[in-house]
KOLMAR-209273 format. One line per 8 residues: number of its first residue (from 1); their letters; for each residue y, z, x of C-alpha. Coordinates in Angstrom, 1 decimal, always signed. Each point is the difference from the previous one (the first is absolute). Example, Ala and Ser with C-alpha at 12.3 -4.5 7.8 and 13.67 -1.06 7.14 Angstrom:
BEGIN
1	as	-4.5:+7.8:+12.3  +3.4:-0.7:+1.4
END
This chain:
BEGIN
1	msrssdtt	+0.0:-0.1:+0.0  +3.3:-0.9:+1.5  +2.8:+2.5:+0.0  +3.0:+1.0:+2.1  +0.1:+3.3:+1.8  -0.4:+3.2:-2.1  +2.7:+1.6:+2.0  +2.5:-2.7:-0.9
9	rrtppgil	-0.8:+0.6:-3.7  -0.1:+3.8:+0.4  -3.5:+0.4:-1.5  -0.6:+3.6:-1.0  -2.3:+1.8:+2.3  -2.4:+1.1:-2.7  -0.5:-3.7:-0.9  -0.5:-0.9:+3.6
17	lmrsirgk	-2.7:+2.7:+0.2  -1.7:-1.1:-3.2  -0.2:-3.6:+1.4  -1.5:+1.2:+3.2  -2.6:+2.0:-1.9  -0.8:-2.6:-2.7  +0.2:-3.0:+2.3  +1.8:-2.0:-2.6
25	dwsfstyr	+3.1:+0.3:-2.2  +0.6:+1.0:-3.6  +0.8:-2.6:-2.6  +3.5:-0.5:-1.3  -1.0:+1.5:-3.4  -1.4:+3.1:+1.8  +3.2:+0.4:+2.0  +2.0:+0.1:-3.2
33	yvvlfvtf	-2.2:+2.7:-1.3  +0.7:+1.9:+3.3  +3.7:-0.5:-0.4  -0.1:+1.3:-3.6  -2.0:+3.1:+1.0  +2.1:+0.9:+3.1  +3.4:-0.4:-1.7  -1.3:+1.9:-3.1
41	iayacyha	-1.0:+2.9:+2.2  +3.3:-0.3:+2.0  +2.3:+0.3:-3.0  -2.1:+2.6:-1.7  +0.5:+2.1:+3.1  +3.7:-0.6:-0.2  +0.1:+1.3:-3.6  -2.4:+2.9:+0.7
49	srkptsiv	+2.4:+1.3:+2.6  +2.9:+0.0:-2.5  -1.7:+2.2:-2.5  +0.0:+3.4:+1.7  +3.6:+0.8:-0.9  -0.6:-0.4:-3.7  -3.1:+2.3:+0.3  +1.6:+2.9:+1.9
57	ksvlypdp	+3.3:+0.1:-2.1  -1.3:+2.7:-2.2  -0.9:+2.1:+3.1  +3.2:-0.5:+1.8  +2.0:+0.7:-3.2  -2.0:+2.1:-2.4  +1.3:+0.3:-3.6  +1.2:+3.5:-0.5
65	nrplgngq	-0.4:-0.1:-3.7  -3.6:-1.2:+0.1  -2.8:+2.5:-0.4  -2.3:+0.1:+3.0  -3.1:+0.6:-2.0  -1.4:+1.2:-3.3  -3.5:+0.7:+1.0  -1.2:-3.5:-1.3
73	ypwpianv	-1.5:-2.7:+2.2  +2.5:-2.7:+0.9  -0.9:-3.4:-1.3  -1.6:-2.5:+0.8  -2.3:+1.0:+2.9  -0.8:+3.6:-0.9  -1.3:+1.9:+2.9  +1.3:-2.4:+2.6
81	fikerfsd	+3.5:+1.2:-0.6  -0.4:+3.6:-0.9  +0.7:+1.2:+3.6  +3.1:-1.6:+0.0  +1.6:+1.9:-2.7  -2.0:+3.1:-0.5  -1.2:+1.1:+3.5  +2.1:+1.6:+2.7
89	tginrmrn	+0.1:-3.1:+2.2  +3.2:-1.1:+1.9  +0.7:-2.8:-2.5  +0.1:+2.4:-2.9  +2.2:+2.5:+1.9  +2.3:-2.9:+1.0  +0.4:-1.0:-3.7  +1.9:+3.3:-0.5
97	kgwapfng	+2.7:-0.8:+2.5  -0.3:-3.8:+0.9  +1.1:-1.3:+3.4  +3.6:+0.2:+1.3  +2.3:-2.0:-0.1  -1.6:-1.3:-3.2  -0.5:+3.2:-2.0  +3.7:+0.6:-0.9
105	pdgtsklg	+1.7:-0.8:-3.2  +0.8:-3.5:+1.3  -3.7:-0.5:+0.9  -0.6:-3.1:-2.2  +3.2:-1.5:+1.2  -1.2:+0.4:+3.6  -3.4:-1.5:-0.8  +1.8:-2.9:-1.6
113	eidvafla	+2.0:-0.4:+3.2  -3.1:-0.1:+2.0  -1.4:-2.7:-2.1  +3.2:-2.1:+0.1  +0.2:+0.4:+3.8  -3.4:-1.6:+0.4  +0.5:-2.7:-2.5  +3.6:-0.9:+1.2
121	syslgmyv	-1.3:-0.5:+3.6  -2.9:-1.9:-1.5  +2.2:-2.3:-2.0  +2.5:-0.6:+2.8  -2.7:-0.5:+2.5  -1.8:-2.5:-2.2  +2.6:-2.7:+0.5  -0.3:+0.3:+3.7
129	aghlgdtl	-3.7:+0.3:+0.0  -0.4:-3.2:-2.2  +1.9:-2.1:+2.5  -1.9:+1.6:+3.0  -3.3:-0.6:-1.8  +0.8:-3.7:-0.3  +1.0:+0.0:+3.8  -2.6:+2.3:+1.7
137	dlrlfltt	-3.8:+0.2:+0.0  -0.8:+1.3:-3.5  -3.1:+1.8:+1.1  +1.7:+2.0:+2.9  +3.1:+0.5:-2.1  -2.1:+1.6:-2.9  -2.1:+2.1:+2.5  +3.1:+1.5:+1.5
145	gmigsgif	+1.5:+0.8:-3.5  -3.3:+1.7:-1.0  -0.5:+2.1:+3.1  +3.7:+1.0:+0.0  -0.2:+1.0:-3.8  -2.9:+2.2:+0.7  +1.6:+1.8:+2.8  +3.2:+1.0:-1.9
153	vgifgmgy	-1.9:+0.8:-3.2  -2.1:+2.4:+2.1  +3.2:+1.4:+1.6  +1.4:+0.8:-3.3  -3.1:+2.0:-0.7  +0.1:+1.8:+3.2  +3.1:+1.6:-1.3  -2.2:+2.4:-1.8
161	fwnvhvfw	-1.9:+1.1:+3.1  +3.2:+0.1:+2.1  +1.5:+2.1:-2.8  +3.1:-2.4:-0.2  +2.6:+0.9:-2.8  +2.7:-2.4:+1.0  +0.8:-2.6:-2.6  +1.1:-2.7:+2.5
169	fylvmqmv	-3.4:+0.1:+1.8  -1.8:-1.2:-3.2  +2.8:-2.4:-0.8  -0.2:-1.7:+3.4  -3.8:-0.2:+0.0  +0.1:-1.8:-3.4  +2.7:-2.4:+1.1  -1.9:-1.0:+3.1
177	aglfqatg	-3.3:-0.2:-2.0  +1.8:-2.2:-2.5  +1.1:-2.5:+2.7  -3.6:-0.4:+1.3  -1.3:-0.3:-3.6  +2.4:-2.9:-0.5  -2.3:-2.2:+2.3  -2.8:+0.1:-2.4
185	wpsvvavi	+0.6:-1.9:-3.2  +1.8:-3.2:+1.4  -2.9:-0.3:+2.6  -2.9:+0.2:-2.4  +1.5:-2.2:-2.6  +0.8:-2.5:+2.6  -3.5:+0.0:+1.4  -1.6:-0.4:-3.4
193	gnwfgkrk	+2.4:-2.9:-0.7  -1.1:-1.6:+3.2  -3.7:+0.1:-1.0  +0.2:-0.8:-3.7  +1.5:-2.9:-2.0  +1.9:+0.3:-3.2  -2.9:-0.6:-2.4  -1.1:+3.2:-1.6
201	rglimgiw	+2.3:+1.8:+2.3  +1.1:+2.3:-2.8  -3.5:+1.2:-0.9  -1.1:+0.3:+3.8  +3.1:+1.9:+0.9  -0.2:+2.1:-3.1  -3.5:+1.2:+1.0  +1.1:+0.3:+3.6
209	nahtsvgn	+3.1:+2.0:-1.0  -2.3:+2.7:-1.3  +0.4:+1.4:+3.5  +3.2:+1.5:-1.1  -1.6:+2.2:-2.7  -3.2:+0.5:+2.2  +2.3:+1.3:+2.7  +1.9:+2.3:-2.4
217	itgsllaa	-3.3:+1.3:-1.4  -1.4:+0.5:+3.5  +3.1:+1.6:+1.4  +0.1:+2.5:-3.1  -3.6:+0.9:+0.4  +0.3:+0.5:+3.8  +3.2:+2.0:-0.2  -1.3:+2.1:-2.9
225	svlnygwg	-3.4:+0.7:+1.6  +1.5:+1.7:+3.2  +3.0:+1.6:-1.8  -1.9:+3.3:+0.0  +0.1:+0.2:+3.8  +3.8:-0.4:+0.1  +2.3:-2.8:-1.2  +0.4:-1.3:+3.6
233	wsfivpga	-3.6:-1.4:-0.2  +0.9:-2.1:-3.0  +2.3:-2.0:+2.3  -2.2:+0.0:+3.1  -3.2:-1.3:-1.5  +1.7:-3.1:-1.7  +1.9:-0.5:+3.2  -3.3:-0.2:+1.9
241	vivmggil	-1.4:-2.4:-2.5  +2.7:-2.5:+0.5  -0.2:+0.1:+3.7  -3.7:-0.9:-0.4  +1.0:-2.8:-2.3  +2.4:-1.3:+2.7  -2.9:-0.2:+2.4  -2.0:-2.0:-2.5
249	vysflpay	+2.9:-2.5:-0.5  +0.4:-0.4:+3.8  -3.8:-0.6:+0.4  -0.7:-2.4:-2.9  +3.0:-1.6:-1.7  +0.7:-3.6:+0.7  +3.6:-0.5:-1.3  -0.3:-3.8:-0.1
257	pedigftc	-3.0:-2.4:-0.3  +1.2:-1.6:+3.1  -0.4:+3.3:+1.9  -3.8:-0.3:-0.2  -0.2:-3.9:+0.4  +0.4:-1.4:-3.5  +2.7:-2.6:-0.3  +2.6:-0.1:-2.7
265	pqgsattt	+2.2:-3.0:+1.1  +2.8:+0.6:-2.7  +0.4:+3.7:+0.9  -0.2:+3.0:-2.2  +3.0:-0.7:-2.1  -1.5:-2.8:-1.8  -0.9:-0.7:-3.5  -3.2:-1.7:+1.0
273	nvaaepnd	-2.7:+2.2:-1.6  -2.9:+0.8:+2.4  -1.9:+1.6:-2.9  +0.6:-2.9:-2.5  -2.3:-2.3:+1.8  -3.7:+0.2:-0.9  -1.0:-0.9:+3.6  +2.5:+2.4:+1.4
281	eeaqiskr	-2.2:+1.5:+2.7  -1.6:-3.1:+1.0  +3.4:-1.6:+0.3  +1.3:+2.9:+2.2  -3.0:-0.1:+2.3  +0.3:-3.7:+0.4  +3.6:+0.5:+1.1  -1.3:+2.2:+2.8
289	nvvrgein	-2.1:-2.8:+1.5  +2.5:-2.8:+0.0  +1.7:-1.3:+3.1  +1.3:+2.5:+2.5  +3.7:-1.1:-0.4  +0.0:+1.1:-3.6  -1.6:+3.4:+0.8  +2.5:+0.6:+2.8
297	tasqhgsv	+2.7:-0.7:-2.6  -1.3:+2.6:-2.3  -0.2:+2.6:+2.8  +3.9:+0.0:+0.0  +0.2:+1.1:-3.6  -1.9:+3.2:-0.1  +1.6:+3.4:+0.7  +2.2:-1.7:+2.6
305	grksvgll	+2.2:-3.2:-0.2  +1.1:+0.1:-3.6  +3.6:+0.0:-0.9  +1.3:+2.7:-2.5  +2.6:-0.5:-2.6  +3.2:+2.3:-0.3  +0.7:+2.4:-2.7  +2.7:-2.1:-1.6
313	eacsipgv	-2.2:-3.0:-0.1  -2.7:+1.9:-1.5  +2.3:+1.5:-2.6  +0.9:-3.6:-1.1  -3.6:-0.8:-1.1  +0.2:-0.2:-3.8  -1.3:+3.1:-1.6  +0.1:+2.4:+2.9
321	ipfalclf	+3.2:+1.9:-1.2  -1.1:+0.5:-3.7  -3.4:+1.2:+0.9  +1.5:+2.3:+2.8  +2.5:+1.5:-2.5  -2.8:+0.5:-2.6  -2.2:+1.7:+2.6  +2.9:+2.4:+0.7
329	faklvayt	-0.4:+1.5:-3.4  -3.8:-0.5:-0.2  -0.5:+2.1:+3.2  +2.6:+2.5:-1.2  -2.4:+0.7:-2.9  -3.3:-0.3:+2.0  +1.0:+2.2:+2.9  +1.5:+2.7:-2.2
337	flywlpfy	-3.5:+0.3:-1.5  -1.5:-0.2:+3.6  +2.0:+2.8:+1.4  +0.6:+2.3:-3.0  -2.9:-0.3:-2.3  -2.2:+2.5:+1.7  +3.0:+2.4:-0.2  +0.6:-0.8:-3.6
345	lsqteigg	-3.6:+0.7:-0.9  -0.1:+3.4:+1.8  +3.0:+1.1:-1.9  -0.7:-1.4:-3.5  -2.4:+1.7:-2.5  -2.9:-2.3:-0.9  -1.9:+1.1:-3.0  +1.6:+3.4:+0.2
353	eyvsvkss	-0.7:+0.7:+3.6  +1.1:-0.8:+3.5  -2.0:-1.9:+2.5  -0.1:+1.2:+3.7  +1.8:-1.7:+2.9  -3.2:-1.4:+1.2  -1.1:-1.2:-3.4  +3.4:-1.7:-0.7
361	gnlstlfd	-0.5:-2.0:+3.2  -3.4:-1.2:-1.1  +1.1:-0.6:-3.6  +2.8:-2.2:+1.0  -2.4:-2.5:+1.7  -0.9:-1.2:-3.5  +3.5:-1.5:-0.2  -1.0:-2.1:+3.0
369	vggivggi	-3.3:-1.0:-1.7  +2.0:-1.5:-2.8  +2.1:-1.7:+2.6  -3.0:-1.7:+1.5  -0.9:-1.4:-3.4  +3.7:-1.0:-0.6  +0.3:-1.9:+3.4  -3.2:-2.0:-0.7
377	lagymsdk	+1.0:-0.7:-3.6  +3.5:-1.1:+0.9  -1.3:-2.3:+2.8  -2.6:-1.5:-2.3  +2.5:-0.6:-2.8  +2.5:-1.5:+2.3  -2.5:-2.4:+1.3  -1.3:-1.1:-3.5
385	lnaratta	+3.6:-0.3:-1.4  +1.5:-1.4:+3.3  +2.9:+2.3:-0.8  +0.6:+2.7:+2.5  +3.5:+1.2:-1.4  -1.2:+0.0:-3.6  -3.0:+2.2:+0.9  +2.0:+2.5:+2.0
393	asfmyaai	+2.7:+0.3:-2.7  -2.5:+0.5:-2.8  -1.7:+2.9:+2.0  +3.4:+1.7:+0.7  +0.9:-0.1:-3.7  -3.4:+1.4:-0.8  +0.6:+2.8:+2.4  +2.8:+1.4:-2.1
401	psmllyrt	-2.1:+1.1:-3.0  -2.8:+1.1:+2.3  +2.2:+2.4:+1.8  +1.6:+1.1:-3.2  -3.5:+0.9:-1.4  -1.1:+1.7:+3.2  +3.0:+2.3:-0.1  -0.3:+0.7:-3.7
409	ygsvsktv	-3.8:+0.4:-0.4  -1.3:+0.7:+3.6  +0.1:+3.7:-0.5  -2.2:+0.0:-3.3  -3.3:+0.1:+1.9  -1.7:-1.0:+3.2  -1.5:-3.1:-1.3  +3.1:-1.3:-1.5
417	nivlmmta	+1.9:+0.6:+3.2  -2.6:-2.0:+2.0  -0.1:-3.0:-2.4  +3.9:-0.2:-0.2  +0.3:+0.6:+3.7  -2.3:-2.9:+0.8  +1.7:-2.2:-2.5  +3.4:+0.7:+1.5
425	glfingpy	-1.5:-0.7:+3.4  -1.3:-3.4:-1.0  +3.3:-1.2:-1.3  +2.1:+1.5:+2.7  -2.0:-1.1:+3.0  -0.9:-3.4:-1.4  +3.2:-1.8:+0.6  +0.7:+2.0:+3.1
433	alittavs	-3.2:-1.2:+1.4  +0.5:-3.6:-1.1  +3.5:-0.4:+1.4  -0.8:+1.6:+3.4  -3.1:-2.2:+0.5  -0.5:-3.3:-1.7  +3.8:-0.6:-0.8  +0.9:+0.8:+3.6
441	adlgthss	-2.7:-2.2:+1.3  +1.0:-2.8:-2.3  +3.6:+0.1:+1.0  -0.8:+0.5:+3.7  -1.7:-3.5:-0.2  +2.6:-1.6:-2.2  +0.4:-3.8:+0.3  +3.6:+0.4:+1.1
449	lrgdsral	-1.2:+1.4:+3.3  -0.7:-2.0:+3.1  -3.6:-0.6:+0.3  -0.4:+1.7:+3.4  +2.3:+3.0:-0.7  -1.1:+3.5:-0.4  +1.5:+1.7:-3.2  -2.7:+2.0:-1.5
457	atvtaiid	+0.7:+3.4:+1.7  +3.8:-0.7:-0.4  -0.1:-0.7:-3.6  -2.5:+2.9:-0.7  +2.5:+2.2:+1.9  +3.0:-1.0:-2.0  -1.8:+0.6:-3.3  -1.8:+3.1:+0.9
465	gtgsmgaa	+3.0:+1.3:+2.0  +2.3:-0.2:-3.0  -2.7:+1.5:-2.2  -0.4:+2.8:+2.5  +3.7:+0.9:-0.4  -0.9:+0.6:-3.7  -3.0:+2.0:+1.2  +2.3:+2.2:+2.0
473	lgplltgf	+2.5:+0.4:-2.9  -2.6:+1.0:-2.7  -1.5:+3.1:+1.8  +3.5:+1.0:+1.1  +1.3:-0.1:-3.5  -3.0:+1.8:-1.3  +0.6:+2.9:+2.3  +3.5:+0.6:-1.5
481	istkgwda	-0.8:-1.1:-3.6  -3.2:+2.1:-0.3  +2.1:+3.1:+0.1  +1.5:-1.0:-3.3  -3.6:-0.7:-1.5  -2.7:-2.5:+0.1  +1.2:-1.9:-3.0  +3.0:-1.2:+1.9
489	vfvmlmig	-2.3:-1.2:+2.8  -2.0:-2.1:-2.4  +3.2:-1.5:-1.7  +1.0:-1.0:+3.5  -3.3:-1.7:+0.6  +0.0:-1.8:-3.3  +3.5:-1.4:+0.7  -1.3:-1.2:+3.4
497	aliaglll	-2.9:-1.9:-1.6  +2.2:-1.6:-2.5  +2.5:-1.2:+2.7  -2.9:-1.3:+2.1  -1.3:-2.2:-2.8  +3.5:-1.3:-0.9  +0.7:-1.1:+3.6  -2.8:-2.5:-0.3
505	srlviael	+1.4:-1.5:-3.3  +1.3:-3.2:+1.6  -3.3:-0.7:+1.8  -1.9:+0.8:-3.2  +2.1:-2.4:-2.0  -0.6:-2.7:+2.6  -3.8:+0.6:+0.0  +0.0:-0.1:-3.8
513	sektckpm	+2.0:-3.2:-0.1  -2.2:-1.7:+2.5  -3.0:+0.9:-2.1  +1.4:-1.3:-3.3  +1.3:-3.1:+1.6  -3.1:-1.0:+2.0  -2.3:-0.5:-3.0  +2.7:-2.3:-1.5
521	sqssgqqs	+0.4:-2.0:+3.0  -3.8:-0.3:+0.5  -0.5:-1.2:-3.6  +2.8:-2.5:+0.3  -1.5:-1.3:+3.2  -3.5:-0.5:-1.6  +1.5:-1.9:-2.9  +2.1:-2.4:+2.2
529	vgapvtqp	-2.5:-0.6:+2.7  -3.3:+0.7:-1.6  -1.4:+1.6:+3.2  -1.2:+3.6:+0.7  +2.4:+2.3:+1.4  -2.3:+1.5:+2.6  +1.4:-1.9:+2.9  +3.6:+0.8:-0.5
537	llsdrr	-0.7:+3.6:-0.5  -1.9:+0.0:+3.3  +2.8:-1.6:+1.8  +2.6:+2.3:-1.5  -2.1:+3.0:+1.2  +0.0:-1.4:+3.5
END
């Protein structure tokens, strides 16, 4: 098999080891499964490392008006959580006084400031990270971000063991961690966009985007499982997990097909659909065995040699700004649930009783279970309808009554709370997942771009960076508004969902107009020419 040097293409060392052991290479299809798996694990690790702050909020700032126990087992895990509330462990004693500087009258405000410090750094860093991701080796860039994130998440937790009670220490750790976390999303979306074409991209990315919810669930369970040994462990363990994920990325993630010898002459930013061809794999393999000149040309287009686009040029791509502004409000809603739902559950009566801190962390994972279903459903619907904006807007509008029902009836019983929580998660996370994955990848390979330019990471950074500003604002506002009551918080969230849907109105009207006009044009074409419309449709698609 003819190929240029692995060093030039920066082949991951784990793949080199696999080749030496097997004596042959994997197929193109197998590599795509590897890319899906590695990027899924990578971003699940990112989200897992963001969850500890939401889990430990009730430990750092205990509610003075909440009873510590009434002799009944906390729901839902019975004996697993009894020690936390009713035995004389460190976590139970800490619930009486909390952890300075978060245990004062302004405790919730300080916790909100911690959240916004992370998310503000994350959103600002996203714009820089997106451009760097289109310029540097995505594999090394992603590895650096994951290891750096793990280190500073762990240092935040070390504040427990070092007995640190200075607010600026936790603030700075969160800010630096946010900068490293900004490397993740533009990089993984760019890698997926490089390996998969537009056909069924919504469904594929909807399934793949389950990593967000899987990471949230994993992070909640990990943080809650070690909370009894001291809240510091709730940060150190997820921090260690993301460092191990970074090692996995460095070893096995090929950022571009060209990095491992597959040719893609038109580059990654093309509308040519690798997955649309029935003989996709055979075509790719045949390209590896053509004349050496074509292979050498391909070697210049992997992790090195591509030209990136600027922020202004990426912003001029049709649809980028409306979706970015929509995501601002969509993430405001989603991240408020991400950071405050466990705290809300621990301080709200459900069926006439309170759940423990540990139970609230586990119970909140069901919101993300609904989010997994929502992401897949939104992706599938947008593929079938070929209408990304209409699907996203519809989900945002449906999120409004779902949140109202959850706030109104979620305290009736445990079963009702679970059902309404999962329903809210479905409608809230569905458009969030769709915009940050399939929409970003579509726009990053828009036909207005030069064929050989990199824009996937830049476009993703613009959209998600703008969204992350909303993600920073939501938890911050919640820290202040929650002192007035949770009803006010839910009103804020419903208004945010409404604005998110309205911002896509122009794109929704355009999609609906296109769909109503297309059948008319097709029917008139059939009457005048008398020929089937299959060929024009295919040419339009190209």
